[in-house]
C-alpha positions in Angstrom: -0.1 0.0 0.0 1.3 3.5 -0.6 2.5 4.8 2.6 2.2 8.4 2.1 -1.4 8.6 2.1 -2.9 8.7 4.9 -5.8 11.2 5.7 -6.3 11.3 1.2 -9.9 11.1 0.2 -8.3 9.3 -2.9 -6.7 6.8 -0.8 -9.8 6.4 0.8 -12.4 5.8 -1.6 -9.5 3.0 -2.9 -10.1 1.6 0.5 -14.1 1.8 0.8 -14.1 0.3 -2.6 -12.6 -2.6 -1.2 -14.6 -2.7 2.0 -17.9 -2.3 -0.1 -16.2 -5.3 -2.8 -16.5 -7.0 0.5 -19.6 -6.5 1.6 -21.5 -7.5 -1.7 -19.3 -10.8 -1.6 -20.7 -11.3 1.7 -24.3 -12.0 0.8 -23.1 -15.0 -0.3 -23.8 -16.5 3.5 -27.5 -15.5 3.1 -28.1 -17.2 -0.5 -26.7 -20.1 0.8 -29.4 -19.7 3.3 -32.0 -19.5 0.4 -31.0 -22.7 -1.0 -31.6 -24.7 2.1 -35.0 -23.3 2.9 -36.0 -23.2 -0.7 -35.1 -27.3 -0.6 -37.2 -27.4 2.6 -40.1 -25.3 0.8 -40.1 -27.8 -1.6 -40.1 -30.6 0.1 -43.1 -29.5 2.6 -44.9 -28.2 -0.5 -45.0 -31.5 -2.0 -46.1 -33.6 0.8 -48.7 -31.1 2.0 -50.0 -30.3 -1.3 -53.1 -32.8 -1.2 -54.0 -31.6 1.9 -54.2 -28.0 0.8 -53.9 -27.1 -2.6 -52.8 -23.7 -1.5 -49.5 -25.0 -0.7 -48.9 -25.5 -4.6 -47.1 -21.2 -3.5 -44.9 -23.7 -1.6 -43.3 -25.1 -4.5 -42.9 -22.1 -6.6 -41.2 -20.0 -3.4 -38.8 -22.9 -3.4 -37.8 -22.9 -6.6 -37.3 -19.5 -6.9 -35.2 -19.8 -3.2 -32.9 -22.4 -4.8 -32.7 -20.5 -8.4 -32.0 -17.1 -6.4 -29.4 -18.8 -3.9 -27.5 -20.7 -7.0 -27.0 -16.9 -8.5 -26.1 -15.2 -5.7 -23.3 -17.7 -4.7 -22.2 -17.9 -8.5 -22.4 -14.1 -9.1 -22.7 -11.8 -6.0 -23.8 -8.4 -7.0 -25.5 -5.2 -6.1 -28.4 -6.4 -8.0 -28.3 -9.6 -5.9 -29.3 -7.5 -2.5 -32.6 -6.9 -4.9 -33.2 -10.7 -5.2 -32.6 -11.2 -1.6 -34.7 -9.0 -0.4 -37.6 -10.4 -3.1 -37.1 -13.6 -1.5 -37.1 -12.4 2.0 -40.2 -10.9 1.6 -42.1 -13.5 -0.3 -41.2 -15.9 2.4 -42.2 -13.3 4.9 -45.3 -12.2 3.3 -46.4 -16.2 3.2 -45.6 -16.8 6.8 -47.7 -13.6 8.0 -50.6 -15.0 5.5 -51.0 -18.6 6.7 -50.4 -18.0 10.3 -53.1 -15.2 10.0 -55.5 -17.8 8.2 -55.0 -20.6 10.8 -55.8 -18.5 13.4 -58.9 -17.5 11.6 -59.8 -21.0 10.8 -59.2 -22.2 14.5 -61.6 -19.2 15.2 -58.6 -17.7 17.1 -58.2 -20.5 19.5 -54.7 -21.1 18.0 -53.5 -18.0 18.2 -50.7 -16.6 16.2 -47.9 -18.7 15.6 -44.2 -17.7 15.7 -44.2 -18.1 11.9 -46.0 -14.8 12.1 -43.0 -13.4 13.9 -40.9 -15.0 11.8 -42.6 -13.3 8.9 -42.6 -9.6 10.1 -38.5 -10.3 10.8 -38.1 -11.8 7.1 -40.3 -8.5 5.6 -38.1 -6.6 7.6 -34.8 -8.0 6.4 -35.8 -8.1 3.1 -37.2 -4.2 3.1 -33.5 -3.7 4.6 -31.8 -5.2 1.6 -34.0 -3.0 -0.3 -32.6 0.4 1.5 -28.8 -1.4 1.4 -29.1 -2.1 -2.8 -30.2 1.9 -2.9 -27.0 3.0 -1.2 -24.4 0.5 -2.9 -26.1 0.9 -6.5 -24.7 4.8 -6.2 -21.1 3.4 -6.1 -18.9 2.4 -8.9 -17.7 -1.1 -7.0 -15.3 -2.7 -8.7 -12.9 -5.9 -7.9 -9.9 -3.7 -5.8 -6.4 -5.5 -6.4 -5.5 -8.6 -5.0 -3.2 -7.2 -2.7 -5.1 -4.2 -1.3 -8.5 -6.6 -1.1 -6.8 -9.1 1.2 -5.2 -6.4 3.6 -8.9 -4.7 4.0 -10.0 -8.6 4.6 -7.7 -8.7 7.2 -8.2 -5.1 8.8 -11.9 -5.5 8.9 -11.9 -9.4 10.2 -9.1 -8.2 12.9 -11.5 -5.0 14.1 -14.3 -7.4 14.1 -12.6 -9.9 16.7 -10.2 -6.8 18.8 -10.5 -6.6 22.6 -11.2 -2.5 23.1 -10.0 -3.5 26.7 -6.7 -4.7 25.1 -6.1 -2.5 22.3 -6.5 1.4 22.7 -6.3 2.0 19.1 -9.6 0.1 18.6 -13.6 1.6 20.3 -17.1 0.2 20.2 -20.5 1.6 20.3 -23.7 0.7 19.8 -26.4 2.7 17.1 -29.9 2.5 17.7 -31.6 0.1 15.6 -35.8 -0.6 15.3 -35.7 -4.6 16.8 -32.0 -3.7 18.5 -29.2 -1.7 19.3 -26.2 -2.9 16.7 -22.8 -3.7 17.6 -20.0 -1.7 15.9 -16.1 -1.6 16.3 -13.8 1.3 15.2 -9.8 0.7 14.3 -8.4 4.2 14.8 -5.4 4.8 12.1 -3.7 7.7 12.1 -6.1 10.0 10.0 -7.9 7.4 8.8 -10.9 5.6 10.5 -12.4 2.0 9.6 -15.8 1.5 10.9 -17.7 -1.7 10.7 -21.1 -3.3 11.8 -20.2 -6.4 14.0 -22.2 -8.4 11.3 -20.0 -7.1 8.7 -23.3 -5.5 6.7 -21.7 -1.9 6.6 -18.3 -1.7 6.2 -16.7 2.3 6.3 -13.6 4.0 5.8 -13.3 7.8 6.6 -11.0 10.5 7.1 -10.7 12.3 10.5 -12.7 15.3 9.1 -15.5 13.4 7.8 -16.0 11.6 11.6 -17.8 13.1 14.6 -19.3 11.8 17.8 -21.2 14.4 19.8 -21.8 13.4 23.0 -24.8 14.0 24.6 -24.3 13.9 28.0 -23.3 11.0 30.5 -24.9 8.0 32.2 -22.1 8.2 35.5 -24.3 4.7 36.4 -23.5 2.6 33.3 -20.4 4.7 32.3 -22.2 5.2 28.7 -22.0 8.0 27.0 -24.9 8.6 24.0 -23.6 10.4 21.3 -24.8 11.9 17.8 -22.7 10.0 15.1 -21.8 11.7 11.4 -19.4 9.1 9.3 -19.1 10.5 5.9 -23.0 10.5 5.0 -24.1 8.1 7.4 -25.6 9.5 10.6 -26.6 7.6 13.6 -27.6 7.9 17.2 -26.1 5.3 19.9 -24.0 4.7 22.7 -20.9 4.0 23.9 -18.5 3.5 26.8 -17.0 6.7 28.1 -13.5 5.2 27.4 -14.3 4.8 23.6 -15.4 8.2 23.6 -12.6 9.6 25.3 -10.4 7.6 23.3 -12.7 9.2 19.9 -11.5 13.0 21.4 -7.7 11.8 21.7 -7.5 10.5 18.0 -9.9 13.3 16.7 -8.1 15.9 18.2 -4.3 15.0 18.4 -4.3 14.8 22.4 -3.4 11.3 22.6 -2.4 9.8 26.5 0.6 10.0 26.8 0.4 6.2 28.4 -0.2 4.9 24.7 2.4 7.5 22.9 5.5 6.4 21.1 8.9 7.5 22.3 9.7 10.5 19.7 13.6 10.5 20.5 13.5 6.4 19.0 11.4 7.2 15.6 10.4 3.7 14.0 10.9 3.5 10.2 10.1 -0.2 10.3 7.7 -2.6 11.5 9.3 -4.4 14.4 6.9 -7.3 13.7 7.1 -8.2 10.4 9.5 -5.6 9.1 7.8 -3.9 6.3 9.1 0.1 6.0 6.6 2.8 7.2 6.0 6.2 7.9 7.7 7.4 10.9 4.6 9.0 12.3 2.4 5.7 11.7 0.8 4.3 14.3 -0.3 1.6 12.1 1.4 -1.3 10.1 -0.6 -1.7 7.4 0.8 -5.1 6.2 0.5 -7.4 10.0 -1.7 -5.0 11.3 0.8 -4.5 14.4 -0.2 -1.7 16.9 2.7 0.5 16.5 1.8 2.7 19.7 2.5 -0.3 22.0 5.8 -0.6 21.0 8.3 1.8 22.5 6.0 3.2 25.2 7.3 5.7 27.8 8.8 4.2 31.0 
């Protein structure tokens, strides 16, 4: 990677493209699930069509899920989000309708089954797929160089697994959601930061100038800070540990805690872990992921 582009927006665009490419490839996991549930729907529809001809719909749903699944696995793309949304909404609406019909035919004695709730969740996830499509369809996502893709993938995975209590350049926060809060983690890298949703549904790279966390007061009993979050064009409401918020402020305003700073009398021009040359001012090795802040701490 170019070692002299910290904070450069063109470089961030390259990183963001690689992150988006990984995100789109990640829809293969849902497609594999579609194949499994498609086969299950065909099996159930075939064995119950004699009891209720309406179950023929299950056969059509099953075939659609299988075709959609194999297509997305073979060729994941932004358009695959549309197919994913249609598949989830179709199955969700089916489960909702069948649950209501069973309630009606039982005279209300059976109550709404668990499949009604499942159908609502599936419809919600389907709508989220459509929303994600509108976001990614506006971007020119293309395959990045293999080396860049490999390193961004490694960085994303290491950030997801990172323990903020042990790594001073990682912070964690929860983003408010309709159903439940979504966990995010961030890697603070010089003038660039990586933000990743825990389920990897969203990966964002941003320069320091494009990131803003505004604290809205502090809950002293829980040591949590409600925050208004702005990352580029993304805006969230959430909450984060007071320690992570202080870490953000140190990174944002260049006031790193002395205990986390490197000894400026002994500048590093190579990574002591993998040997690759780095900027003297760099706090993070792009090659192996080493945290250079922890190499020459003050004694």
